[in-house]
C-alpha positions in Angstrom: 11.1 -42.6 -12.4 13.0 -42.1 -16.1 16.4 -40.8 -16.2 15.9 -37.2 -17.5 13.5 -36.6 -14.3 16.0 -38.3 -12.4 18.9 -35.9 -13.2 17.2 -32.7 -13.0 16.0 -33.9 -9.3 19.8 -34.1 -8.3 19.8 -30.3 -6.8 16.5 -31.2 -4.7 18.3 -34.2 -3.2 21.3 -32.7 -2.4 19.6 -29.8 -0.2 17.3 -31.8 1.8 18.0 -35.3 4.3 15.4 -37.1 3.7 15.5 -39.0 7.3 15.0 -35.7 9.1 12.3 -34.1 6.6 8.8 -35.3 5.7 9.1 -34.3 2.0 9.1 -36.6 -0.5 12.3 -38.3 -2.5 11.3 -38.9 -5.5 8.4 -41.0 -7.2 5.2 -39.6 -9.0 3.3 -40.5 -11.7 3.7 -38.3 -15.3 0.2 -37.5 -17.0 0.9 -35.5 -20.3 -2.7 -35.3 -21.2 -3.5 -33.6 -18.1 -0.2 -32.2 -16.8 -0.8 -31.1 -13.0 -0.4 -27.8 -11.5 0.0 -27.1 -7.3 0.9 -24.0 -5.6 1.9 -25.1 -2.2 1.9 -21.4 0.5 5.8 -21.9 2.7 6.1 -20.3 6.0 9.7 -20.2 5.7 12.0 -17.9 6.9 8.9 -15.5 4.5 6.2 -16.6 3.4 6.2 -17.1 0.0 4.3 -19.2 -2.6 5.5 -22.1 -4.6 4.0 -22.4 -7.7 4.8 -25.5 -9.6 4.0 -27.1 -13.3 4.3 -30.8 -14.3 6.7 -30.6 -17.2 9.5 -33.0 -18.7 8.7 -35.5 -15.6 8.9 -33.3 -12.8 7.7 -30.4 -10.9 9.6 -27.1 -12.6 9.2 -24.5 -9.1 9.4 -20.9 -8.5 9.1 -19.1 -5.5 6.5 -16.3 -6.1 6.6 -13.9 -2.5 3.6 -12.0 -3.0 1.7 -15.2 -4.7 -0.3 -14.6 -7.5 -2.5 -11.4 -8.0 -5.5 -11.6 -11.1 -4.3 -7.9 -12.0 -2.7 -7.8 -15.3 0.0 -4.7 -14.0 1.0 -6.7 -10.7 3.7 -8.6 -12.2 4.5 -10.7 -9.9 8.5 -12.0 -9.4 9.0 -15.6 -9.3 12.4 -16.9 -9.0 13.3 -19.6 -10.4 14.2 -23.1 -8.0 14.9 -26.2 -8.3 13.1 -29.4 -9.7 10.7 -31.3 -7.6 9.5 -34.4 -7.4 5.6 -34.8 -9.3 5.1 -36.6 -5.6 5.5 -33.4 -3.9 2.0 -32.0 -5.2 0.6 -33.4 -2.2 2.9 -32.6 0.4 1.4 -30.6 3.0 2.9 -30.5 6.5 5.6 -29.0 8.5 9.4 -29.4 7.4 11.6 -29.3 10.7 14.1 -26.9 12.3 17.0 -27.4 10.8 16.3 -28.7 7.4 16.0 -27.0 4.1 12.8 -24.7 3.7 11.9 -25.5 7.4 8.8 -24.3 8.2 5.0 -24.8 7.4 3.5 -26.3 4.3 -0.1 -26.0 2.6 -1.7 -26.8 -0.8 -3.0 -23.3 -1.2 -4.1 -24.8 -5.2 -4.0 -27.1 -6.8 -5.3 -28.5 -11.0 -4.1 -28.8 -14.2 -2.1 -26.8 -16.9 -2.8 -26.2 -20.1 -0.1 -24.6 -22.4 -1.0 -22.8 -25.0 2.4 -22.6 -27.2 5.0 -25.7 -27.2 5.8 -25.4 -23.4 9.1 -27.4 -23.9 10.2 -24.4 -26.4 8.7 -21.7 -23.9 10.8 -23.2 -20.7 13.9 -23.2 -22.8 13.3 -19.1 -24.4 11.8 -18.0 -21.1 8.2 -17.3 -21.6 5.6 -20.0 -20.8 2.1 -18.8 -21.4 -0.7 -21.6 -19.9 -3.9 -21.6 -18.8 -4.8 -22.9 -15.0 -8.2 -24.9 -14.2 -7.5 -25.0 -10.0 -9.9 -24.1 -7.3 -8.6 -20.2 -6.9 -6.4 -20.1 -10.1 -8.1 -19.7 -13.2 -7.5 -18.4 -16.9 -4.2 -17.3 -18.7 -1.0 -16.7 -17.2 2.3 -15.6 -18.4 5.8 -16.9 -17.0 8.8 -14.3 -19.0 12.2 -14.6 -17.7 13.8 -11.4 -17.1 17.4 -10.6 -17.8 19.9 -11.5 -14.3 21.8 -9.5 -12.6 25.3 -9.7 -11.9 25.5 -11.9 -8.4 22.2 -13.2 -9.0 22.7 -17.1 -8.6 18.8 -18.1 -9.1 17.0 -17.0 -12.6 14.3 -14.0 -11.9 11.0 -14.5 -13.8 7.4 -12.7 -13.7 3.9 -14.1 -13.2 1.7 -12.6 -15.5 -2.2 -12.4 -15.6 -3.3 -12.6 -19.1 -6.1 -10.2 -20.1 -9.3 -12.5 -20.4 -12.9 -12.8 -18.2 -11.0 -13.5 -14.9 -8.9 -10.2 -14.3 -9.7 -8.5 -11.2 -8.1 -5.3 -10.1 -5.9 -5.6 -7.2 -8.0 -2.9 -5.5 -11.2 -5.3 -5.7 -9.8 -8.5 -5.0 -6.5 -10.3 -3.9 -6.6 -14.0 -4.3 -4.1 -14.8 -1.8 -6.0 -12.6 1.1 -9.5 -13.8 0.5 -8.8 -17.5 -0.2 -6.1 -18.4 2.6 -6.8 -21.8 3.3 -5.7 -25.2 2.0 -7.1 -26.6 -0.8 -5.7 -30.5 0.1 -9.1 -32.0 0.5 -10.5 -30.4 -2.4 -10.4 -32.8 -5.9 -7.1 -32.9 -7.7 -8.8 -31.8 -11.3 -11.9 -28.9 -10.3 -14.9 -28.8 -12.5 -14.1 -26.8 -15.3 -15.0 -22.8 -14.6 -16.2 -21.4 -18.1 -12.6 -19.9 -19.6 -11.9 -18.2 -22.9 -11.2 -19.4 -25.7 -7.1 -19.5 -25.5 -5.7 -16.5 -27.8 -3.9 -17.7 -30.9 -0.1 -16.6 -30.3 1.3 -13.2 -31.3 2.7 -12.7 -34.9 6.1 -13.9 -35.3 8.7 -12.3 -33.0 12.0 -11.1 -35.3 14.7 -10.0 -33.7 13.1 -6.6 -33.8 9.2 -7.5 -32.8 7.1 -6.8 -30.0 8.2 -7.4 -26.7 7.0 -9.9 -24.0 3.9 -9.0 -22.9 3.0 -6.2 -25.4 -0.8 -6.9 -26.8 -2.3 -6.1 -30.1 -4.6 -2.8 -29.6 -6.4 0.1 -31.7 -5.0 3.3 -30.1 -7.1 4.9 -27.7 -8.1 8.6 -28.5 -6.7 10.3 -24.8 -4.7 8.6 -22.2 -4.1 9.6 -18.6 -0.3 9.9 -17.8 1.2 8.1 -14.7 2.2 10.0 -12.1 5.2 10.2 -9.6 4.7 10.0 -5.6 7.0 11.9 -3.9 9.2 10.5 -0.7 12.0 11.9 1.2 14.4 9.2 0.6 15.7 7.3 -2.0 14.8 3.7 -1.9 16.6 0.4 -0.4 16.7 -1.9 -3.0 18.6 0.5 -5.6 19.7 -2.0 -8.3 15.6 -2.1 -9.0 15.6 1.1 -10.2 16.5 4.0 -12.4 17.3 7.3 -11.6 15.8 10.1 -14.3 16.3 14.3 -14.2 13.1 15.1 -12.8 12.6 18.1 -16.0 11.3 21.4 -14.5 8.8 22.1 -16.7 5.5 20.9 -18.8 4.1 17.3 -19.2 3.6 16.2 -22.6 2.2 13.7 -24.1 2.4 13.5 -28.0 -0.3 11.3 -29.9 1.1 9.8 -33.3 -1.9 8.5 -35.6 -1.2 8.2 -39.5 1.7 10.7 -39.7 0.0 13.8 -37.6 0.8 14.5 -34.5 -0.9 16.0 -31.4 0.2 17.3 -27.9 -1.7 17.2 -24.8 -1.4 18.0 -21.5 -1.3 15.7 -18.4 -5.2 16.8 -17.9 -6.1 16.2 -21.4 -5.7 20.0 -23.0 -4.7 19.9 -27.3 -1.9 22.2 -27.0 -0.8 21.2 -30.4 -1.4 25.1 -31.9 1.0 26.2 -29.1 3.7 24.5 -30.0 3.9 24.4 -34.7 7.8 23.9 -34.2 7.6 20.9 -31.9 4.5 19.3 -33.3 6.9 19.8 -36.9 10.1 18.0 -35.5 7.7 15.0 -34.4 6.4 14.5 -37.7 9.7 15.0 -39.3 10.9 11.7 -37.2 8.0 9.4 -38.6 7.0 8.0 -35.1 4.9 4.3 -36.0 1.1 5.1 -33.9 1.1 5.4 -30.7 1.3 7.6 -27.3 4.5 9.2 -26.2 5.0 10.3 -22.9 7.3 13.3 -22.0 8.3 16.5 -21.0 9.1 20.2 -22.4 11.3 22.6 -20.7 12.7 25.7 -22.3 16.8 25.2 -21.6 18.1 28.1 -19.9 21.6 29.6 -19.7 22.5 28.6 -15.7 20.4 25.3 -15.8 19.0 23.2 -17.9 15.4 23.6 -17.2 14.4 27.2 -17.0 10.1 27.4 -16.0 10.0 30.8 -15.8 11.6 30.9 -19.7 9.5 28.6 -20.6 6.3 29.9 -19.7 7.5 33.0 -21.1 7.7 31.5 -24.1 4.1 30.9 -23.9 2.8 34.1 -22.9 4.8 35.0 -26.1 4.3 32.5 -28.6 8.0 32.4 -28.8 8.3 28.5 -28.6 11.0 27.3 -30.8 13.5 26.6 -28.8 11.4 24.1 -26.5 12.8 21.1 -25.9 10.9 18.0 -25.7 12.6 14.9 -23.2 10.6 11.7 -24.1 10.8 8.7 -21.4 7.7 6.3 -22.2 5.9 4.6 -24.8 2.7 3.3 -23.2 1.6 2.6 -27.0 3.8 2.0 -30.2 2.6 0.4 -33.4 -0.8 -1.2 -32.8 0.1 -2.6 -29.7 0.0 -1.9 -26.0 3.3 -1.6 -24.2 1.7 -0.4 -20.7 2.5 -4.2 -19.1 5.8 -4.9 -20.8 8.4 -4.0 -18.2 9.8 0.0 -18.0 13.0 -1.0 -19.3 12.2 -2.8 -22.5 9.7 0.0 -23.3 12.5 2.5 -22.8 14.6 0.4 -25.1 11.5 0.2 -27.8 11.4 3.9 -27.3 14.9 4.9 -27.5 15.1 3.1 -30.9 12.4 5.4 -31.8 14.2 8.1 -31.2 17.1 7.3 -32.5 15.9 6.2 -36.4 15.4 9.8 -37.1 16.4 12.2 -34.6 15.6 15.5 -34.0 17.3 18.1 -32.3 14.2 19.3 -30.4 13.4 15.5 -29.3 15.7 14.1 -27.1 15.4 10.6 -25.0 15.6 10.6 -21.7 18.7 9.3 -20.7 19.6 7.3 -16.7 22.1 7.6 -14.6 24.2 4.5 -14.0 25.4 5.5 -10.6 24.0 5.8 -6.6 21.2 7.6 -6.1 23.1 9.3 -3.5 25.2 10.8 -5.8 22.6 11.5 -8.5 20.2 13.4 -6.4 23.6 15.5 -4.9 24.8 16.4 -8.9 21.2 17.4 -9.7 21.1 19.7 -6.8 23.8 21.0 -7.8 23.5 21.8 -11.5 20.1 23.7 -9.6 17.9 21.2 -10.9 14.4 19.9 -9.1 15.2 16.6 -8.2 15.3 12.9 -9.5 12.5 10.8 -10.6 13.2 7.0 -9.6 11.1 4.7 -11.5 10.7 0.4 -11.0 12.8 -0.7 -13.8 10.1 -3.7 -14.0 6.8 -1.6 -13.3 4.0 -1.3 -15.5 2.4 1.7 -17.3 -0.3 2.6 -14.9 -2.4 6.0 -15.6 -2.7 7.3 -12.3 -0.5 8.2 -9.5 2.2 5.2 -8.6 4.6 4.5 -5.6 6.3 2.2 -8.7 7.4 6.1 -10.0 8.8 8.5 -7.1 10.3 12.1 -7.0 12.9 13.0 -4.4 13.5 17.1 -4.6 16.3 19.0 -3.5 14.3 21.5 -1.9 10.2 21.6 -1.6 8.8 23.4 -4.0 4.8 22.1 -5.5 1.7 23.9 -6.2 -0.4 26.2 -4.8 -4.1 27.8 -5.5 -4.5 31.4 -5.7 -6.7 33.0 -3.8 -5.8 36.7 -3.2 -3.3 39.0 -3.1 -2.3 42.3 -1.0 -1.7 45.4 -2.8 2.3 46.5 -3.5 4.3 49.0 -1.4 6.5 51.8 -2.5 8.2 51.5 -6.5 6.8 48.1 -6.5 3.8 47.8 -9.4 1.2 44.7 -9.7 1.3 43.1 -6.1 2.5 42.7 -2.9 2.1 39.1 -2.4 0.2 36.3 -3.3 -2.0 34.3 -1.2 -2.0 30.8 -1.2 -4.0 27.4 -0.8 -4.8 23.9 -0.3 -7.6 21.9 -1.2 -8.5 19.0 1.8 -9.8 15.8 1.3 -13.3 17.2 1.8 -13.1 19.9 -1.0 -12.1 23.3 1.6 -9.3 25.7 0.5 -7.0 26.5 3.4 -4.8 29.3 3.4 -0.8 28.0 3.5 0.7 31.9 3.0 1.9 34.1 1.1 4.7 34.6 -2.0 5.6 38.4 -2.6 9.4 36.8 -3.9 10.4 35.8 -7.6 8.5 38.6 -9.7 10.0 41.0 -11.8 8.6 43.8 -13.5 7.3 42.5 -16.3 5.7 39.5 -14.3 4.6 41.4 -11.5 2.1 43.5 -14.4 1.3 40.2 -16.1 0.0 38.9 -12.7 -2.3 41.6 -12.0 -3.6 41.3 -15.1 -4.6 37.9 -14.8 -5.6 38.6 -11.1 -7.8 41.3 -12.3 -9.5 38.9 -14.4 -10.5 36.6 -11.5 -11.5 39.0 -8.9 -14.0 38.6 -6.6 -16.0 39.6 -3.9 -15.8 36.3 -2.0 -13.0 35.3 0.2 -12.5 31.7 -1.0 -10.5 29.9 1.7 -11.9 28.1 4.9 -12.3 30.8 7.8 -8.7 31.5 9.2 -7.7 34.3 11.8 -3.9 34.8 10.4 -5.6 35.6 6.9 -3.7 39.2 6.0 -6.0 42.3 5.7 -6.6 44.5 3.0 -6.8 41.4 0.8 -8.2 41.3 -2.6 -10.0 38.1 -3.3 -9.8 36.3 -6.6 -11.8 33.4 -8.0 -9.8 30.3 -6.8 -9.1 29.5 -10.5 -5.1 29.9 -10.8 -2.3 28.0 -9.7 1.2 28.7 -9.3 3.8 26.8 -8.6 6.4 28.0 -5.3 9.7 26.8 -4.0 9.9 27.7 -0.2 12.2 26.3 2.9 9.8 24.8 4.6 5.6 23.9 6.4 5.4 25.7 10.2 3.3 23.6 12.7 0.9 25.8 11.4 0.9 25.0 8.1 1.8 28.1 6.4 5.0 27.9 4.5 8.1 29.8 4.9 10.5 31.4 3.0 8.8 30.7 -0.9 9.7 32.4 -4.0 7.3 32.7 -6.9 8.0 30.5 -10.1 5.3 30.9 -12.2 1.7 29.9 -13.1 0.8 26.4 -14.2 -2.2 26.8 -16.7 -1.6 22.3 -17.3 -3.0 22.2 -13.7 -6.2 22.1 -12.3 -7.0 24.1 -9.1 -9.4 21.2 -7.2 -6.2 18.4 -7.8 -3.7 20.3 -6.0 -3.3 19.6 -2.0 -0.7 19.3 0.1 2.1 16.9 -0.8 3.6 15.1 1.9 6.6 12.8 1.0 6.5 9.2 1.8 8.8 8.0 4.2 11.7 6.1 3.2 11.6 3.8 0.1 7.9 2.7 -0.7 6.1 -0.1 -0.3 6.1 -2.1 -3.1 2.2 -1.9 -3.7 0.1 -3.3 -6.5 -0.2 -1.3 -9.7 -3.1 -2.0 -11.4 -3.5 -0.8 -15.2 -6.1 1.0 -16.6 -7.5 2.7 -19.3 -9.7 5.3 -18.0 -8.8 8.4 -16.2 -7.6 8.0 -12.5 -10.4 9.2 -11.1 -12.8 6.8 -12.4 -9.9 4.0 -11.2 -10.7 5.3 -7.6 -14.1 5.1 -7.6 -14.2 2.2 -9.3 -11.4 1.1 -6.8 -13.8 2.3 -4.1 -16.8 0.6 -4.7 -16.0 -2.8 -3.6 -13.5 -4.0 -1.3 -13.7 -8.3 -0.2 -14.5 -9.9 3.3 -12.8 -13.2 3.9 -15.1 -15.5 4.5 -14.1 -18.5 6.3 -15.7 -21.0 4.1 -14.0 -23.8 2.2 -11.4 -23.1 -0.2 -13.8 -24.0 -3.0 -16.5 -21.3 -2.1 -14.4 -18.5 -0.8 -15.6 -15.0 -2.5 -14.7 -11.6 -1.9 -17.8 -9.7 -0.3 -19.0 -5.7 -1.3 -19.9 -3.1 0.6 -22.6 -2.6 2.0 -24.8 -0.4 -0.7 -24.5 3.1 -0.4 -21.4 2.9 1.1 -18.7 4.7 -1.1 -14.9 5.2 0.2 -14.1 8.9 0.0 -10.8 9.7 -1.1 -9.6 5.6 -1.0 -5.9 6.7 -2.3 -5.1 9.1 0.4 -2.3 7.8 2.4 -2.9 7.2 5.8 0.4 6.4 7.1 3.5 8.2 5.4 6.4 5.8 6.7 4.3 2.7 4.7 2.6 4.5 2.8 -0.8 2.7 3.2 -3.7 4.1 2.1 -7.6 4.3 3.1 -8.9 2.1 0.7 -6.6 -0.3 1.9 -7.4 0.2 5.4 -11.1 -0.6 4.4 -10.2 -3.5 2.7 -8.2 -4.7 5.8 -11.1 -4.1 8.3 -13.1 -6.3 6.0 -10.7 -9.0 5.0 -10.6 -9.8 9.2 -14.3 -8.9 9.9 -15.3 -12.9 10.6 -12.1 -12.7 13.4 -12.4 -9.5 15.0 -16.4 -9.5 15.4 -16.2 -12.0 18.3 -14.6 -9.8 19.8 -16.6 -6.6 19.9 -20.1 -8.8 20.1 -22.1 -7.0 22.7 -19.3 -4.6 24.4 -19.2 -1.1 24.0 -16.3 0.6 21.9 -14.5 3.8 21.5 -13.2 4.7 18.0 -9.9 6.4 17.5 -10.1 8.6 14.3 -7.4 10.1 12.3 -9.0 12.4 9.9 -5.7 14.0 8.6 -4.3 10.5 8.4 -2.1 9.0 11.7 0.5 11.9 11.8 -2.1 14.2 12.5 -4.4 15.0 15.3 -6.2 11.9 16.2 -9.9 12.0 18.1 -11.5 9.7 20.5 -14.7 9.0 19.6 -17.8 7.1 22.5 -21.1 8.5 21.4 -22.7 8.9 18.4 -22.0 12.1 16.4 -23.8 13.5 13.5 -22.7 10.7 11.0 -24.0 8.0 10.8 -22.0 5.0 10.8 -24.3 1.7 9.2 -23.3 -1.7 11.2 -22.5 0.8 14.5 -25.3 1.3 16.8 -26.6 3.1 19.8 -26.5 0.8 23.2 -29.9 1.2 25.4 -29.2 4.4 27.4 -30.2 2.2 30.6 -27.1 -0.1 30.7 -25.7 3.1 31.3 -27.1 5.5 34.0 -25.0 9.0 34.1 -23.8 8.4 30.7 -24.9 9.0 27.0 -25.9 6.3 25.2 -22.7 4.4 23.7 -21.5 2.5 20.7 -21.3 -0.6 19.8 -20.1 -2.6 16.2 -23.0 -4.1 15.6 -21.9 -6.1 12.1 -19.4 -6.5 9.8 -20.6 -3.6 7.9 -19.8 -1.4 10.9 -16.1 -1.7 10.9 -16.6 -1.0 7.1 -18.2 2.7 7.6 -16.1 3.1 10.5 -12.9 3.1 8.3 -14.7 5.4 5.9 -15.1 8.3 8.2 -11.0 7.8 9.1 -11.4 5.7 12.3 -8.1 3.3 12.7 -8.5 1.8 16.0 -11.5 0.1 18.0 -11.2 0.1 21.5 -13.6 -2.3 23.6 -14.5 -2.2 27.1 -13.9 -5.5 29.5 -17.9 -5.5 29.9 -20.9 -6.3 27.6 -23.6 -4.7 27.6 -26.0 -7.6 29.2 -24.5 -7.2 32.4 -22.5 -4.5 31.9 -22.2 -3.9 36.0 -19.7 -6.8 36.2 -17.0 -7.1 33.6 -16.5 -10.6 32.4 -12.7 -10.2 31.7 -9.6 -8.9 33.1 -6.4 -6.9 30.7 -3.2 -6.9 31.4 -1.0 -4.5 29.3 3.1 -4.6 29.2 3.6 -0.6 29.1 7.9 -0.8 28.8 9.0 2.7 29.5 12.1 3.9 27.8 15.2 1.9 27.3 13.1 -1.7 28.1 14.0 -3.9 24.7 11.7 -6.3 23.6 13.7 -9.2 24.8 12.8 -7.8 28.3 9.0 -7.5 27.4 8.8 -11.0 26.6 10.3 -12.3 30.0 8.0 -9.8 31.7 5.1 -11.4 29.3 5.9 -15.2 31.4 6.4 -14.1 34.4 3.2 -12.4 34.5 2.0 -15.7 32.9 3.4 -17.8 35.6 2.1 -16.2 38.7 -1.2 -15.9 37.3 -1.2 -19.5 36.7 0.0 -19.6 40.0 -3.1 -17.7 41.3 -5.1 -20.0 38.9 -6.3 -17.7 36.4 -5.6 -18.7 32.5 -4.3 -16.0 30.5 -4.4 -15.5 26.9 -1.6 -13.4 24.9 -2.3 -10.9 22.3 0.2 -8.6 20.7 -1.1 -4.9 21.0 0.0 -3.7 17.7 2.2 -0.8 19.7 4.9 -1.7 21.7 3.9 -4.0 24.2 1.4 -7.2 25.0 -1.4 -7.8 25.9 -2.5 -11.2 28.9 -6.3 -11.4 29.1 -8.3 -13.3 31.4 -11.4 -14.5 30.9 -13.8 -14.0 33.9 -16.8 -15.4 35.1 -19.5 -12.6 35.8 -19.4 -12.4 39.6 -17.8 -9.0 40.8 -17.9 -5.4 40.4 -16.0 -3.3 38.6 -14.1 -2.1 41.3 -13.5 -5.1 43.0 -11.8 -6.5 39.8 -9.6 -3.4 39.1 -8.5 -2.9 42.9 -7.6 -7.4 42.6 -5.6 -6.1 39.1 -4.0 -3.6 41.3 -2.9 -5.8 44.0 -1.6 -8.2 41.1 0.7 -5.8 40.1 1.8 -4.1 43.4 2.6 -7.8 44.3 4.7 -8.6 41.4 6.9 -5.0 41.1 7.4 -5.4 44.9 9.1 -9.1 44.2 10.6 -8.2 41.0 11.3 -4.2 41.5 13.8 -4.1 38.9 11.5 -5.2 36.4 8.3 -4.1 37.3 6.3 -1.0 38.3 2.7 -0.1 39.9 2.8 3.8 38.8 2.3 4.8 35.4 3.9 8.4 35.6 7.3 8.4 32.8 9.9 9.1 35.7 9.1 5.9 37.0 9.1 3.5 34.5 12.7 4.3 33.0 13.8 0.8 32.2 10.9 -0.7 33.4 7.7 -1.8 32.9 4.4 -0.7 34.0 1.5 -3.1 34.3 -1.2 -1.1 33.1 -4.2 -2.4 35.5 -5.9 0.6 35.2 -7.7 -1.0 32.0 -10.0 -2.7 34.2 -12.0 0.0 35.5 -15.6 0.8 34.6 -15.4 3.0 31.2 -11.7 2.2 30.8 -11.1 0.3 27.4 -8.4 -1.5 25.7 -7.5 -2.3 22.1 -9.7 -4.8 20.5 -8.4 -8.1 18.9 -7.3 -7.4 14.9 -7.4 -3.5 15.6 -5.3 -1.6 13.8 -3.2 0.9 15.4 -2.0 4.5 14.5 0.9 4.8 14.9 3.5 4.6 12.1 3.2 0.9 10.2 -0.6 0.4 11.0 0.6 -2.6 13.2 -2.4 -4.9 14.4 -3.6 -6.2 18.1 -3.3 -10.5 17.4 -4.4 -12.9 19.4 -1.1 -16.0 19.6 -0.5 -19.2 21.6 2.1 -18.6 24.3 4.6 -21.1 22.4 4.6 -18.1 19.6 5.8 -15.2 22.4 9.6 -15.8 22.0 9.6 -15.9 18.2 7.5 -12.7 18.0 9.7 -9.4 16.8 7.7 -6.7 18.3 4.6 -5.6 19.6 3.9 -4.8 16.0 4.7 -8.6 14.7 1.8 -8.0 11.8 0.3 -4.8 10.2 -2.3 -4.5 7.6 -0.1 -5.2 4.9 0.8 -8.5 5.8 -1.8 -10.1 7.8 -2.0 -12.8 5.0 0.3 -14.5 6.8 -1.2 -14.7 9.7 -5.5 -15.3 8.5 -4.3 -19.5 8.5 -4.8 -19.2 12.2 -7.3 -16.6 12.8 -8.9 -16.8 16.4 -7.2 -20.8 16.4 -4.7 -19.9 19.5 -7.8 -18.9 21.6 -9.9 -21.6 20.5 -10.9 -22.8 24.4 -11.1 -19.1 25.6 -15.1 -18.8 26.5 -14.5 -22.6 28.3 -11.7 -20.9 30.5 -13.9 -18.6 32.0 -12.9 -18.8 35.7 -14.4 -16.9 38.9 -11.8 -14.9 41.0 -12.8 -16.2 44.3 -10.2 -18.8 44.5 -7.3 -16.2 43.3 -8.0 -13.3 45.4 -7.9 -15.6 48.8 -4.7 -17.8 47.2 -3.1 -13.3 47.0 -4.6 -12.9 50.5 -6.7 -9.8 48.9 -9.8 -8.9 50.3 -12.7 -7.1 48.8 -13.0 -3.0 49.1 
């Protein structure tokens, strides 16, 4: 080890006691001809991935919380940490408790890295470009240093996938989820995969040159704008967000090329002819060729933006006073800036706007104040609300949780399906009948609006309605629609403010704000805000329309085959299975979407199928998401789900044919049909009269703490051991825990259920302050009901690895008994962090089959007499 590397390792050595940790203190031979890289998967306080590259005699290291992504739009945070010795590349094991970084470590990937520019200069300057040749990591990548915020002790960097032949959209492929295992036993220098020729460096970077992440690109003819997601509370990590006014206007894109400017709506309609003065102002600014994103407003007398005045300006062709606020710049001067962090894109845009300013074109300012204060000020000014954007986010051509909108009141667009006649001295119309579309394309009645008009707007509205007159009711059947209605074709969209949604899905206290000619009727759905801050969700860049991107995302989903790391690969959905509405949010709390649930079941299918094999199953469906009505399905319906089969009716005398998830594709086709949960019987089809397991569900009553549930599980386990019965543990995905006893198929359902009841009654008599044997809510206050009813004929229990239709989408996971005290709840894992558990799989239940036990001896010990 030379003096330079020895000094660089001081921080590493100072943090460790090498008498207590198996980590190496030093060592390793540098190899400048084939520099090594390693990524170690590290279960410390939180799971993360340690990315290390050999440079200057040590392993330069970054902690990547989410791990790498093959999607260039996923700019993964990489926290620069202390250098490690080269010998650390071979370390795999457990760092004991009490030591720095305590937890399990595996070698997730390894190979060689090839700098594409001077690596020493790149490391000093904070921009490293390189190619990786590993077992899992391939192609070109970049590490970019971010500006540290006040108080940050470690440098924040970003790990970004460069565009090459290895790029994969995050909706299709997640390398950390689908390749979770160690590569320790594989070769240190993997066989080279076909890779693109290293790109030449960008043009010399002047002080005002292109920012990091910018790419040479031709200017596209069309561009879909990024859209914001409605939420009901500001994000918690407030320092990572920028806050702008939510303008009460029309979204407008400007395309500049060769000194000419074209103005385009969010739906791609050319409005240049409607805005001649604005076009003239933009052309006078001598804009670089590019796409500019913003919103046009009409300044009001009392509030900064007046939507009805803006609409009136178009109706009367008086658009000279319209102001254009610019807030983003996806393309500029021959570069694609969509992968440049938002703050840096805004800096480019501000320089462009201020170079030759025009009063009609303004740069949208951000507010340096707590989000609560910003929102309160916006509401006092009469504004619609605030838009928050992640500082380091990419520009994506779809709706994204990297941009969120917080409204002062409820307000959204509705489709007009009819109107009522005016009464008294009123002219034109009485009220408009409003509707929103569901995910199947049906228009549902959402109430009326009759206020917010003046005489002129009433007459203009009636004229538009007469042009759209129809003799057909466009709404789905609904008994509450008023009588005497004039129907119209559902082709007009209006914006309405209102007080609340009622339980029967109607709006109250509604006020009309104007027609929206810039929005398509078919896109109008009920806006449901996500609860709280959005979960950090991978964003994928796309140059196509968002609808095409959604279809592409839905066309394939991975399945994690438990193979060697060298051969793992994603598996597409079954032929002909298309995921409809993949971006529909099914859990408002986490923001999880339908495609995420489908991908989750593809991922865990190899683990889940052994728990489903041969068992009748009941499905819990959530057509409107888990916040809507849930349905239990036990039998086949009109929709066929490939991979789910009907069981032979002769197995179930007196029952309609039951269902079985016979193939992994059944999990995916069921999730496509909005199935969230899978529940199984305690018996298998080949011997349905004799259950092969017994289940005890610890169901806590009101006021029971998680610590009490953990203690209860230990007590029940101990008692079952006294009876000579093995018990396997799993989380429920909800509030409690499940104990499962594998049985030899010996007794009938009534016998097993009665015995399980006797076990519960004994525990409730022996420890009455902890357990009850009756399920009533009042009986369970402060106590735990051990649910033995799961052991009856036809009763079901949620399957291992099934998601639960509860906020957060927790999952039921097999665990070892020595893990119980470390669990944080019955929903310790969710569909979004399951990758933290995939390396364990069903291993905690590895000897389940070998532990099958007859009940006779346990019955005798308990003094139980068969019914």
